[in-house]
C-alpha positions in Angstrom: -83.7 -51.5 -13.8 -81.9 -48.6 -12.1 -80.6 -49.2 -8.6 -81.7 -46.7 -6.0 -79.6 -46.8 -2.9 -80.9 -45.5 0.5 -78.5 -42.8 1.9 -77.9 -45.0 4.9 -76.7 -47.8 2.7 -74.4 -45.5 0.9 -72.9 -44.3 4.2 -72.4 -47.9 5.3 -70.7 -48.8 2.1 -68.3 -45.9 2.7 -67.6 -47.4 6.1 -66.9 -50.7 4.5 -64.4 -49.1 2.1 -62.6 -47.3 4.9 -62.4 -50.6 6.8 -60.8 -52.3 3.8 -58.3 -49.5 3.4 -57.3 -48.7 6.9 -54.8 -51.6 7.5 -52.8 -50.9 4.3 -52.8 -47.1 4.9 -51.8 -47.5 8.5 -49.0 -49.8 7.6 -47.6 -47.2 5.2 -47.8 -44.6 7.9 -46.1 -46.9 10.4 -43.3 -47.6 7.9 -42.7 -43.9 7.3 -42.5 -43.3 11.1 -40.0 -46.2 11.4 -37.6 -44.7 8.8 -36.9 -41.8 11.2 -36.3 -44.1 14.1 -34.2 -47.0 12.7 -30.6 -47.4 11.6 -29.7 -47.8 8.0 -29.5 -51.6 8.3 -33.2 -52.0 8.4 -34.0 -49.3 5.8 -34.5 -51.8 2.9 -36.8 -53.9 4.9 -38.9 -50.9 5.9 -39.1 -49.6 2.4 -40.3 -53.1 1.3 -43.1 -52.9 3.9 -44.1 -49.5 2.7 -44.2 -50.6 -0.9 -46.1 -53.7 -0.2 -48.7 -51.9 1.9 -49.1 -49.1 -0.7 -49.7 -51.8 -3.4 -52.3 -53.5 -1.2 -54.2 -50.2 -0.6 -54.0 -49.3 -4.3 -55.4 -52.7 -5.4 -58.3 -52.3 -3.0 -59.1 -48.8 -4.1 -59.2 -49.9 -7.7 -61.4 -52.8 -6.9 -63.9 -51.1 -4.7 -64.1 -48.1 -7.0 -65.6 -50.4 -9.6 -67.5 -52.6 -7.1 -69.3 -49.8 -5.2 -68.8 -46.7 -7.5 -70.7 -45.4 -10.5 -67.8 -46.2 -12.8 -68.3 -50.0 -12.4 -71.6 -49.9 -14.2 -70.2 -49.3 -17.7 -66.4 -49.7 -17.3 -66.3 -53.6 -17.2 -67.3 -54.8 -20.7 -65.9 -58.3 -20.3 -65.2 -61.1 -17.9 -61.5 -60.5 -18.6 -61.8 -56.9 -17.2 -63.4 -58.3 -14.1 -60.9 -61.1 -13.5 -58.0 -58.5 -13.9 -59.4 -56.6 -10.9 -59.9 -59.8 -8.9 -56.3 -60.9 -9.8 -55.0 -57.6 -8.5 -56.9 -57.9 -5.3 -56.1 -61.6 -4.6 -52.4 -60.9 -5.4 -52.3 -58.7 -2.3 -54.4 -61.1 -0.1 -52.4 -64.0 1.2 -55.5 -66.1 2.0 -57.2 -65.9 -1.4 -56.4 -66.8 -5.0 -58.1 -66.5 -8.4 -58.7 -69.9 -10.0 -59.7 -69.6 -13.7 -59.9 -72.7 -15.9 -57.3 -72.8 -18.7 -58.8 -71.8 -22.0 -62.0 -70.3 -20.5 -63.9 -68.6 -23.3 -64.1 -64.8 -23.3 -67.5 -63.4 -22.2 -69.0 -60.0 -23.0 -70.9 -58.3 -20.1 -73.9 -56.1 -20.3 -73.7 -52.8 -18.2 -73.8 -53.6 -14.5 -72.9 -57.3 -14.8 -69.2 -56.8 -14.1 -70.0 -54.7 -11.0 -72.3 -57.5 -9.8 -69.5 -60.1 -10.3 -67.1 -58.1 -8.3 -69.5 -57.9 -5.4 -70.3 -61.6 -5.7 -66.6 -62.3 -5.5 -66.2 -60.3 -2.2 -69.3 -62.2 -0.9 -67.7 -65.5 -1.8 -64.5 -64.5 0.0 -66.5 -63.6 3.1 -67.8 -67.2 3.0 -64.3 -68.6 3.2 -63.1 -67.9 6.8 -59.9 -69.9 6.3 -59.2 -68.5 2.8 -59.4 -70.3 -0.5 -59.9 -69.7 -4.2 -62.6 -67.9 -6.2 -63.8 -68.6 -9.7 -66.1 -66.1 -11.5 -68.0 -67.3 -14.6 -70.7 -66.3 -17.1 -72.8 -69.0 -18.7 -76.2 -69.5 -20.5 -78.8 -71.6 -18.8 -82.6 -71.9 -19.3 -82.8 -68.9 -21.5 -80.9 -66.7 -19.1 -77.4 -65.5 -18.5 -76.0 -66.8 -15.2 -73.4 -64.8 -13.4 -71.7 -66.9 -10.8 -68.7 -67.0 -8.4 -67.7 -70.2 -6.7 -65.5 -70.0 -3.6 -63.6 -73.1 -2.5 -62.0 -73.5 0.9 -62.0 -75.2 4.2 -65.1 -74.6 6.4 -66.9 -72.6 3.7 -70.1 -71.2 5.2 -72.4 -68.1 5.1 -71.2 -65.7 7.8 -73.9 -65.5 10.6 -74.0 -61.7 10.0 -75.2 -62.3 6.5 -77.8 -65.0 7.1 -80.9 -62.9 7.7 -79.9 -60.4 5.0 -79.7 -63.2 2.3 -83.1 -64.4 3.4 -84.5 -61.0 2.6 -85.5 -60.5 6.3 -83.5 -57.3 6.9 -84.8 -53.8 5.8 -82.5 -51.0 4.8 -83.1 -49.4 8.2 -81.7 -52.4 10.0 -78.6 -52.9 7.9 -75.2 -52.4 9.6 -71.6 -52.0 8.5 -71.1 -55.7 9.2 -73.7 -56.9 6.7 -74.1 -54.0 4.2 -72.1 -55.8 1.5 -74.6 -58.7 1.4 -77.5 -56.3 1.3 -76.0 -54.3 -1.5 -75.1 -57.4 -3.5 -78.6 -58.7 -3.3 -79.9 -55.3 -4.4 -77.6 -55.3 -7.4 -78.9 -58.7 -8.3 -82.5 -57.5 -8.2 -81.6 -54.4 -10.2 -80.1 -56.7 -12.9 -83.4 -58.6 -13.1 -82.4 -61.6 -11.0 -82.2 -63.0 -7.5 -79.1 -63.9 -5.6 -78.9 -67.7 -4.9 -76.4 -68.9 -2.4 -75.5 -72.6 -1.8 -72.9 -73.7 0.7 -71.6 -77.2 1.4 -68.6 -79.5 1.1 -66.0 -76.8 1.2 -67.8 -74.8 -1.5 -69.8 -71.6 -1.6 -71.7 -71.1 -4.8 -73.2 -67.7 -5.6 -75.4 -67.4 -8.7 -77.6 -64.7 -10.3 -79.7 -65.5 -13.4 -80.4 -62.3 -15.4 
């Protein structure tokens, strides 16, 4: 089923992307300004800051281009393609890591499934306020394909700003920049023919969609 997104939701997703990018871009700008003010002894350290911030911004652009953009619908044919993007993002995020079991079987993905997994991953990260690991997976169960992401970390919980959205109690007109990601992820799940199921407890946040 094709996903039709309200213009307001599209605008809020743009706000979310800008929020994700602003820190890295600002750090690059600050580093460039510092170069003109510091002596040569701190040059290498400043260049390292600029390089690290640029890589962080690049990883986020690549990730959200697929997670929110049109390209993500068809450009992620396998779980490996999805985990490569997650690995790139978590490598730049000190609080999160990608945890994939050794020897995990390859999995082919239908159009739109990879995009959904990327959004589930961000949602799982948002459920880990103290950081942790994320594990995406694709499995067969009860005649369906189950797309899942499990987040593990201390004090795992559904953010208060997401609670009503995940219950389906928030309309598009009431969505804000703070909870638009949860709303969009739930909409992607419905477009794929499933429902988003979230279970949290014992330091684990499990997000599943059967399609």
